[in-house]
N, C-alpha and C positions, 0 to 999 in steps of 0.2 A: 504494500500500500504506500503510495507517495506520501511524504511527510505532511504536505499541506492538507491532505484528506483527513488527517487525524484530528485537526482542529474542529471543535464543535460549533454548529451554527445555532446560536442561542440568542442573538441580538435582534430585537423586534424593530418595526418601523419607527415607533416613537423613540426608542432608545438610540438608534443609529442617527436619527435627526438631532436628538439632544446632544449626542456625542460630537457631532459635527458643529452644531451651533454653539454648544457649550465650550468647545475647544477654542472658539473665537472670543468668548467673553472671559478673558483672563486679565492679564496686567495691561492689555491694550487700552481698555476703557479707563484705567486709572491714570495713565500718563499721556496717551496720544492726544487728547484734546488740548492739554497744556503745551506739549512740545510742538504740535502742528500749528497752534496759535502763535507761538513764538516765531515760527518760520514765516507764516503766511498771513497772520492776522485773521480777520473774518473771512478772507478768501479761502481759508482752510475748509469751509463748507463745500466749495467747489471741488476740492481734492477728494472729499468723500464720495461725491456724485460720480466723478470720473473713475475712481477706484472701483466702485460698485459695478459700473458698466464693464470695466476691464475684467473684473472677476467673473462676471457672467459669461463673457466671451471665452475666458480660460476654462471655465467649468464645463462648458458644453461638450468639448471633445472627451473630457474625463468621464462624463456621464456614459457615453457610449462604451468606452474602454472598461469602466468599472462594472457595467451590467453584463458585458460580454465575457470578461475574464475576472470574476470575483476572487482574486487571490489575496491571501494574507500578506501584508506588506505593500499592497496597493500598487501605486504607479511606479514605485521603485523597481518592480519586476518587469514592466512592459518592454523597456529598451533591450533587455537581454533576449527576448523572443523575437524582436524585430531587427536589431542591429548587432547582435553578437555579444560575447562576454565582456570585451573591453569597454565598449560604450555603455553596456548595461551596468557594469561596475561603476563607471564614472558618474553616471546619472544617479545611481543608488547612493554613491558616496556623498554627492551634493545634497540629495534628499535627506540622508542620515544626518549630515552636518546641520541642516536646517531644523532638525527635530531634537538632536541630542543636547543642544545648548538651550532648548526651550525650557526645560525644567529648571536649570539655574536662573534663567531670566525671570520666571514666575516667582521663584523663591527670593530672588533679589528684590522683586517688587514687594513681597510680603514683609521682608525685613526693613526695606526702605520706608514703607508706610508705618510700620511698627515703631520706627525710630522717633516718630512724633512724640510718643510717650516713653520710649525706652532708648534714649540717645546713645547708650553704650553699644548698640548693635552696629553702628556705622561710624566711619571716620570721614570728615569732609575737609578737603585741603583749601588753600587760599583761593584757588580758582573755582571753588564750588564743586569739584569733582567728588563724587561719593563712592567710597569703597567699604567693604565689610570689615568690621573689627575682628579680632581673634574670637571673641564671643559670638559675633554674628556668623562667622565662617563655621564654627562648631555647630551652631544651631541649624545652619543651612544643610550641613551633612546629615544631621539627625533627621530633618524633615525628608530629605531625599531617600534615606534608608527606610523610613516609615512608609513612604509612597511605594517603593519597590516591593517591600514585603506585602503590602495590601494587594498589589497587582498579582502576586503569586497565587492568590486564592480564587482565581477564576474570572473569566470575562463577564459572566452573568452577574456576579456580585459587583464587579466594577461598574457595569452598565446601570444597575439598580442604584448604587451609591451616587453615581453621576446624575441620574434622573432627578433625585430629590435635592441634590446639591444645586442643580441648575435652576430650580424654583427660586432659590435665594439669589443665585447669580444674576438672574434676569430681573427679579423683583426689586432689589436694592438700587441698581442703576436707574431703573424706571422711577423710583422714589426720588433719586437725586435730580433727575430731569425735571420732575414736577416741582420740587422744592426750589430749585434754582430759577426756573421760569416764573414761579409765583413771587419770589423775593426780588428779582431784578426789576428796577424801577421803570426801565424802558428798553427798547431795542436800538438805542442810539449807537451802541458799539458795533452793530452789524452794518458795515458799509463795504459793499462789494466793489472792488476796483479791478477792471480787466483791460485797461487801456494801454498799458505799457508792457514791454518785454519782461521787465523785472517782476511785474505782477504774476505773469504766467510761470516764470522760472521758480518763484516762491511756491506757487501752487504745486508744481511738479516735484519740487524738492520735498515739500511736506508729504506728498504722496509716497515717495520712495524711501526717504530716510527720517521722516518725522513721525513715524509710527502708524500711518494710515494703512499702507499695504500690509504692514506687520499685523495690524488689528484683524485683517481678514484671514490671516494664516490660521488654519484650523478647519476650514470648510472641507478640505480633502481628507479629514480624519475618517470619514465613512469609507473611503477607499482603503485606508490602512487596515481597517477591521473587516474588509470585504469577505475574507475567508470564513468569518464567523457570523455573518448576517443572514437572517432568514429571508428567503425570496429576494436575493440581491438584485435580480433583473429589474424589479420594481422599486425596491427601497433605496438603492444607492443614488439614482437620479433625484429622488425626493429629498434625500439627505443633503446632497451637494447644493442644489439650487435653493432649497429651503433655508439652508444655513446662511447663504449669501444674502438672501432677502431679509432674514431676521437680524443679522448682524448690521446691515446697512441702516435699517430703521432705527435701531437702538443707538448706534454710534453717531449718526447724523443728528438725532435729537439731543444727544449728550453734548456734542460739539456746539450746537446752537445755544443750549442752555448755559454752557460754560462761558461762551463769548459774551452773551447778554448779561451775565451776572458779575463779570469782573468789574470792580470799582474803577471809576475814571482815574482816581488817584494812583492806581497801580500802572496806568498807561501813560504816565507823564513823559516818559522817554520813548514811547512807541511800543508796539507789540514785540519787537525783537528784544527788548529789555524788560519784558514782563516779569515781575517778581513780587512776591508778598510773603508774609510770615508763614512758615510751614510749607513752602512750595516744594520741599523734597517729597512730600505726599500731597500733590497739588489740589485734588478734590476735597480732601479733608481740610487742608489749610484754607481753601476758599469758603467752605461752609462755616468753619469756625470764625473766619473773618466777617462773615455776614450775620453771625449770631445764631446760626442753626446748629446748636449744640447737640440736640438729639439726632438730627440727620448726620452730623459729623461722626457721632459715636457709631451709628449704624454703618456708615461708609468705612470707618476704620475696621469694623468687624468684617465687612465684606471684602475689604482690601486684603485681608488674610484668607478669606474663604474662597473668593473667586479664583485667584491664582492657584490655590490648592486643588480646586476641582479641575482646572485646566491641566495642572501637573499630573493628576491621575490619568487623564485621557492621553496626554503626550507620552507619558512613561510607557503606557500600553502600546501606543502606535509606534514609538521608536524601537521597542523590542521586536515588533513585527518587521521593521525594515531590515534589521540585522538578520532576523530569521529568514527573510526572503533572500538576502544576499548569500546566506549559507545554503539555502535551498537551490540557488542557481550556481552553486559550487564556486562562488567568489571568495568565500571565507571558510575556515575550518568547520568540519561537520559537527564538532562538539556544540556549536551554537544551535543545532537542531534538537537538542534534548528537551523533552517536555516533562513536567511534573505530573502528579496524579490528577491535577485539575486540567490537564491538557494545555498548560501555559508554558511558553518557551522561557524558562526561568534563567537559563545561563545568559541570555541576551539582556535580561533585566539588570543583572548585576554587572555585566560588562559596561552597559551604558551608565550605570551608577558610578563606576570608577572614572569614566571619562568626564562625566558631569562634575565630579568633585574638583577637577582641575580647571574647569571652564571659567570659574570666577577670577582666575589670576590674570589672564591677558585682557579681559574685558571689564574694566572698572565701571560700575554704574549701569543703570537700565538702558539709557539711550545709546551708550557705546555698544552694548550687546546687540540691540535691536537694529542698528544701522547695518552691521555685517549680516545678521540673520535674515534681514529683508532681501538682500542680494541672493543668498543661497536659496531661499524659498522661491523667488521669482525665476531663477534659473531652472529650478526643478519643475516649474509649471510648464516649461517648454516641452516636457515629455508628452503632454497631451496631443498637441497638433502633430508633432513628429511621428509618434507611434500610431496615431489614428490613420494618417495617410499611408504609412508603411503597411498596416494590416489590411487596408483596402486593396493594396497591391499583392501582398503575400497570400491573403485568405479572403478573396472577394466573395466567396459563397458561404462564409461562416455566418451562422445565425446571429443577428444583432437584435436583442430584445428592445433596446433603445437605439434607434438609428438616426444619426444627425443628418438632416436635410442640408443640401448645399455645403457638404462637409469641406470641400476644398476651399471655398471662400471663408468659412468660419475658421478653418485651421490657419490660413494665412493671416487673418485678423488677430487670432489668439497669439500667434508667434510674434507678430508685429508689436502688439501691446506689451508682451513680455520683454522684448528688446528695448522698447521705449522706457519702461520702468528700470531696466538695468542701466541704461544710459543715464537716466536721471539720478541714479545712486551716486554717480560721480567717479572720477578717476581714482581717488584715494581708496574707495571701497572696492572698485573692480580689480585693482591690482592685487589686493589681498585675497579676493575670490579666486583669481587666476593662480596665485601661489598655493591656495588650499587645494585646488584641483590637481596641481602638479604633485603635491604630497600624496593625494589619493592614488594617482597613477603609480607612484613609487611603491606604495603599500601593495597595490595589485601585482606589480611585477615581482616583488619579493615573495608574496604569498604563493604566486603561481610559478615561481622560479623561471621567469620568462624574460627574454630580451626585448628591449623597446623596438628593435627592428623586426621582431616577429609579430608585432601587433598588426591588426588589420587596418584597412584604409578608413574605417570609422573613427579611429583615434585621431588620425590626421585631420579629418573633417571637424571633430570636436574642438581640437586646439586651434584650428584655423578660424572657427566660429568665435571662440573666446578672444583670440588675438585681434580679430577684426573689430570686435566691440571695444577692446582695450585701446586700440589705436584711434578709433573714432572718438572715444571718451577723452583721450589725450588732446584731440583737436577741439573738443567741445567746451561748453561753458559751465559745466557742473562739477563740483567737488574737486577742485584743483586742476581742471582742464585749462588749456592755453587760450581758450576763447577765440579761436580762429573761425569757428563755425557758430553762428548764433541761431536764435529761433526766428521764424519757423523753418529755416533751411535745414536745420539738423533733423527735425521730425520728418521732413520730406525725404532726406537722403537715407534715413534708416529704413524706409519702406523697401527700396530695391535691395538693400543689404539683407534684409530679412527674407525677402522672396528668394534671393539667390542662395542663401544658406539653407533655407528649408528645401529648396530643390536639390541642392547637393546632398542633403541628408538622405534623400530618397534614392540616390545613386550609390549609397554605401550599404545596401541591404545584403545580408549574407545569402548564400545559395539555399540554405535550409535553416529551420528553427534549431535552436541550440539544445533544448532539453527534451522536447517531444513535439510531434506535430501539433500545431495550434488547434486544429479541428478536434484531435483526440483529447487535448487538454480541456477545451471548452465543453466537450461532451461529458468528460469525467466530472467537471464542476457542476454541470446541470443535473446529472444523475445524483450527485451528492446532496443537492438542495433538499 
């Protein structure tokens, strides 16, 4: 019996939707309204609208893939079946990077908000950069260990815990929206300016590195748990698109309420210098500033509770990515071991060890999020690339959810992925490029393989990243030389995206790597 077939399908429609939507409601709502407002002011509202449209475009190809091949580990598996082991590993590596640091990010948020009343948890330097103290780091490790142990007791228990936790996760932010809107004297702070190039650059920067794109991270959690979802052909598209819609409504209203409620005195030097007492935990600080003591106390409670619930989901999803990489023979087979609850427990503790060290190079929530956004966005490119490949490799395979006008939607999805990567800026992209190079080195060492023995898919992957890096160098975001401005940069990225997507389809292997895709799909459908 193939290892993936041993996983139990116990997650219902409601639970997979809540897992996807709940995965989005973590630390993003606690920090993104503040950080994006600092970057773009009230124009940050436009960032949320653009991000929601982009995420729907990205989600559509993933809906077809997830319903057709409901594998545990989700989209991290698809490139192996379409482009071979090397490209499959690199995309899985990027996907894993985007998930494995998520738990430290959420725990950083818990402790950073908790420092409002327990200042010994953090250390703030002269520039305002926040890092964990020795006590905070020890507490972070204890929380991570607790979450890993809880995940070993079964996916059904995890889903039930997350379902009830999500009632609080959605309820308290909704209360914050109502309270801030009720308290704000007027909507004078909300002034949309779209007339200059700088306005649009700030909107796009807020989207990519201000926490907006990061806040939507999590909608794909339904894919990561696809191997354990009941009736995945129906439930996975519901979970993915439903999560994007729920997240957008909540985040947009929270941003609107936050901007409206900021006192004018805090804006004396403009949005870029927005600050107030307690802004290391901005929503709690704002409510206390406005005299909403009870709401502030509830927010502080949820500031610990929401990231903890997200941590539960991401810890489970991250373990399935490593499980999928081992299933595809990218990593040692010891990672395939399941406990008596049919949970891949070895991957849980492997991710725990990596997460313990993730606090060191990324001090503070915003520093972590800026890099993580780039890895998440790059991993979204799996959808359009693999959907077009499967239409070529397996045109007759049954597709319970079939995307109409798939070629057009795939080009749009890949284009918006590249736009968001470009908006991350040069400083972020070169770090992403370095991280992918490290991943390739890990693969070559584990496989005892020479770089020259790799297929042409690897050449395409690095040509794609290098072209984005060079374009970013000439661009106007995050340390670029500003040789290319807007809207010319957005126009030029379109043919670059179309060309790279076309080249990706010329790197398909002669045969699937693990088993014929038609046989795999049939096995999964029988299993349901």
